[in-house]
C-alpha angles and dihedrals in degrees: 000000000000092000088053090050091242124141117249118250120270111243125208118182136191112199093187092062094028092234137125137192123214115200120199112196125210097213089120088065107049117195128210092274090054092049092050091048092049089053086076087069098048092118090058092065092220122201117232090259093050090052090050090049090054092047090047091052091048092050096053100024096241144043126216124205094241088061090064088071091068090065118087100222096049092123091050090049091055092050092060 
């Protein structure tokens, strides 16, 4: 997935029931609704990765710092 520049899945596990859930997000493929929502941030001049981060956060309702590492321009984001 990394070679294809796709984010890895998000894993949630439950040791008590010996089950896990893998969630694959579609933030790499924004639809019309995503594009319209991102238009609210046009003055921020977001990079493609920043836009994907926002869509990711909107999809799951949160964003954790370790998830930043799955985005290519993380170092550039920190320099801002």
